[in-house]
C-alpha positions in Angstrom: 0.0 0.0 0.0 0.9 3.6 -0.5 0.6 6.0 2.5 0.8 9.8 2.7 3.2 11.3 5.3 4.3 14.6 6.6 7.9 16.0 7.0 8.7 17.3 10.5 5.1 16.4 11.3 5.1 18.2 14.7 6.4 21.5 13.6 3.0 23.3 13.3 3.9 24.9 16.6 7.3 25.9 17.9 8.1 28.0 21.0 9.9 31.2 20.2 10.3 31.8 24.0 12.3 28.6 24.6 16.1 28.3 24.1 17.3 27.3 20.6 17.4 23.5 20.4 20.5 21.3 20.8 20.0 20.3 17.1 21.5 23.7 16.1 25.1 24.9 15.8 26.7 27.0 18.5 26.8 30.1 16.2 23.0 29.9 15.8 22.5 29.6 19.5 24.5 32.8 20.1 22.7 34.7 17.3 19.3 33.6 18.8 19.9 35.8 21.8 18.6 38.5 19.5 14.8 38.2 19.6 14.3 38.8 15.8 16.5 35.8 15.0 14.0 33.4 16.6 11.2 35.0 14.6 13.2 34.3 11.5 14.1 30.8 12.7 10.4 30.0 13.1 9.7 30.9 9.5 12.2 28.2 8.5 11.5 25.7 11.2 7.8 25.3 10.6 7.1 22.8 7.9 3.4 22.1 8.6 0.3 24.1 9.4 -1.9 21.3 10.7 -2.0 19.7 14.1 -1.6 15.9 14.4 -5.4 15.6 14.6 -5.9 17.7 11.5 -3.3 15.8 9.6 -4.9 12.5 10.5 -8.3 13.7 9.5 -6.8 14.8 6.2 -5.4 11.4 5.5 -1.8 11.6 6.7 -0.7 8.3 8.2 3.2 8.5 8.5 4.7 11.0 11.0 8.4 12.1 10.8 9.5 12.8 14.4 12.5 14.5 16.0 12.7 14.7 19.7 14.9 16.2 22.4 15.2 16.8 26.2 15.4 20.5 27.3 19.0 20.9 28.6 18.9 22.4 32.1 15.3 21.4 32.7 14.7 19.2 35.8 13.1 15.9 35.0 13.2 13.8 31.8 10.4 15.4 29.7 10.9 15.0 26.0 9.8 17.6 23.4 9.5 17.6 19.6 12.2 19.8 18.0 13.2 21.5 14.8 15.5 24.3 15.5 13.0 25.5 18.2 11.2 23.3 20.7 7.7 22.1 19.9 5.0 20.6 22.1 5.7 17.8 24.6 5.9 14.4 22.9 3.4 13.0 25.4 0.7 15.6 24.3 1.3 14.6 20.6 1.0 10.9 21.4 -2.3 11.4 23.3 -3.7 13.4 20.4 -2.8 10.6 17.9 -4.2 8.0 20.2 -7.5 9.8 20.6 -8.0 9.7 16.8 -7.1 6.0 16.7 -9.6 5.3 19.5 -12.3 6.9 17.3 -11.2 5.1 14.1 -10.3 1.5 15.1 -9.5 0.5 11.5 -6.9 3.2 10.9 -3.2 2.6 11.2 -0.4 5.1 11.9 3.4 4.9 11.4 5.5 6.9 13.9 9.1 7.3 12.9 11.4 8.6 15.8 14.5 9.2 13.7 16.4 12.0 15.4 17.2 12.3 19.1 19.0 15.2 20.7 20.4 15.7 24.3 19.1 12.3 25.3 20.9 9.6 27.4 19.5 6.1 28.0 17.4 7.4 30.9 15.6 9.8 28.6 15.0 7.0 26.1 13.5 4.7 28.8 11.2 7.6 29.8 10.1 8.2 26.2 9.6 4.5 25.4 7.4 4.2 28.5 5.4 7.2 27.3 4.9 5.5 24.0 3.7 2.3 25.7 1.4 4.2 28.0 -0.1 6.1 25.1 -0.9 3.2 22.8 -0.8 0.0 24.9 -2.2 -3.0 23.0 -2.5 -0.9 19.8 1.3 -1.3 19.3 2.3 -3.7 16.6 5.3 -6.0 17.5 8.1 -6.4 15.0 7.2 -8.9 12.3 8.3 -9.7 8.8 7.3 -6.5 6.9 5.4 -8.5 4.2 3.2 -10.1 6.9 1.9 -6.8 8.2 -1.2 -6.3 6.1 -4.2 -4.3 7.0 -6.1 -7.5 7.6 -3.3 -8.7 10.0 -3.5 -5.4 11.9 -7.3 -5.5 12.1 -7.3 -9.1 13.4 -4.7 -8.3 16.1 -6.4 -4.9 16.9 -3.0 -3.2 16.3 -3.0 0.4 15.0 0.5 1.8 15.5 4.0 0.9 14.2 6.8 2.7 16.0 10.2 3.0 14.3 13.0 3.8 16.7 16.4 4.8 15.4 18.4 4.1 18.6 19.9 0.8 19.9 17.5 0.4 22.8 14.8 -0.7 20.2 16.3 -4.2 20.7 14.9 -4.4 24.2 11.3 -3.9 23.2 9.1 -6.1 21.0 7.0 -3.1 19.9 9.9 -0.9 18.6 10.8 -1.5 15.0 14.4 -0.8 14.1 15.1 2.4 12.1 16.6 0.4 9.2 13.1 -1.0 8.5 12.1 2.5 7.5 14.8 3.9 5.2 14.1 7.5 4.2 16.8 8.7 1.8 17.2 12.5 1.7 18.0 14.5 -1.4 19.2 17.6 0.6 18.7 20.0 -2.4 16.8 23.2 -3.2 16.5 22.2 -6.8 13.2 20.5 -7.7 14.7 18.8 -10.8 17.5 17.3 -8.7 14.9 16.2 -6.1 12.8 14.4 -8.6 15.8 12.7 -10.1 16.9 11.6 -6.6 13.4 10.2 -5.8 13.5 8.2 -9.1 17.0 6.8 -8.4 16.3 5.8 -4.8 13.1 4.0 -5.8 15.1 2.0 -8.3 17.5 1.1 -5.4 14.7 0.2 -3.0 15.0 -3.2 -1.3 12.5 -5.6 -3.0 11.4 -7.0 0.4 12.0 -6.7 4.1 11.6 -2.9 4.6 9.2 -0.1 4.2 10.4 2.9 2.2 10.0 6.7 2.5 10.2 9.0 -0.5 10.9 12.4 1.0 9.4 14.8 -1.6 10.8 17.8 0.1 13.3 20.6 -0.7 15.9 21.6 1.9 17.0 25.2 2.2 20.8 26.0 2.3 22.3 28.6 4.5 22.5 31.0 1.5 18.8 30.3 0.7 17.8 31.4 4.1 20.2 34.4 4.0 18.7 35.6 0.7 15.1 35.1 1.7 15.2 35.7 5.5 11.8 37.2 6.0 9.9 35.1 3.4 10.5 31.7 5.1 10.4 28.2 3.8 6.8 28.1 2.6 7.0 31.2 0.4 10.6 30.6 -0.8 10.6 26.9 -1.7 7.3 25.1 -1.1 4.6 27.2 -2.8 6.5 27.4 -6.1 7.6 23.8 -6.4 4.7 21.8 -4.9 2.8 21.6 -8.2 5.7 19.9 -10.0 6.3 17.6 -7.0 2.6 16.7 -7.1 2.8 15.9 -10.8 5.6 13.4 -10.0 3.5 11.9 -7.3 0.6 11.4 -9.7 2.9 9.4 -12.1 3.9 6.9 -9.4 2.7 3.3 -8.7 2.4 1.5 -5.4 3.5 -2.0 -4.9 6.9 -3.9 -4.8 9.6 -1.5 -6.1 7.0 1.2 -6.3 6.3 4.0 -3.9 5.4 3.1 -0.3 5.3 6.3 1.8 5.6 9.8 0.4 6.2 12.8 2.7 5.6 16.5 2.0 5.9 19.9 3.7 2.6 21.8 4.3 0.5 18.8 3.3 -2.7 20.9 3.0 -1.4 23.3 0.3 -2.3 21.0 -2.5 -4.5 17.8 -2.7 -1.5 15.8 -1.5 -3.0 13.1 0.8 -6.0 12.4 -1.5 -3.7 12.2 -4.5 -1.4 9.7 -2.8 -4.2 7.6 -1.3 -6.0 7.4 -4.7 -3.0 5.8 -6.3 -3.8 2.6 -4.3 -6.7 2.1 -6.8 -4.0 0.9 -9.2 -3.4 -2.1 -7.0 -7.1 -3.0 -7.3 -6.9 -2.7 -11.1 -3.9 -5.1 -11.1 -5.8 -7.6 -8.9 -8.8 -7.4 -11.3 -6.7 -7.9 -14.4 -4.9 -10.9 -12.9 -8.1 -12.7 -11.9 
């Protein structure tokens, strides 16, 4: 199946009043003592407008998550982070769980792929939060090809957690990060991005893993310097999303096809509906083979 996902899914809200996150270079942290700098950072840190609930209601099923402790804060609370701190991870997990409670046949992929300022005690805290939020909805690690929707419904599972840190080995419900490869083009050029997406699809493992096509453009330092006030959405996203969506429309799900596609500002075009509709091609294949 093909699923729509969001990039830096949690970044619809970031805290301008908090310190700059440990994911940023020392020079940025120094600059951010100037209040205007954080306002500019926000324009480049926010990659989504919709909350988790709104994304889920719009069809998004894969969430790209970066998390961090707050250095200097007492306790082990973990927050979402992209340059600036977002909401507490616990609040986001509860919001996702509420949607799943109301829609027992829906399935979500949560990909915890970047961790900052976290030692093992922080990870144990976070993993316990994940278990508390979802309980029996968590799907244990299985052969990827066995995890069909039918399998999930029979087991009453709704959540797959991918955890890119060695402690995943100690928990049956944490899938290793290498089961969710998400190659990153790291370019501002839409033509290079689309070429990269094509190449990485051709290199996709034929079995044993999921696969994320990150249909996103990444600003360089000079991009930000040239367009400080305009921000990510107005500089890179608005202009290039139509071409990216045209690429999406030309894709096919299935083995060696697309599996998960992520985008910035998922509501700006008919992204989720376009991705989900491509699954009809699998039905057509089934009909033609019977």
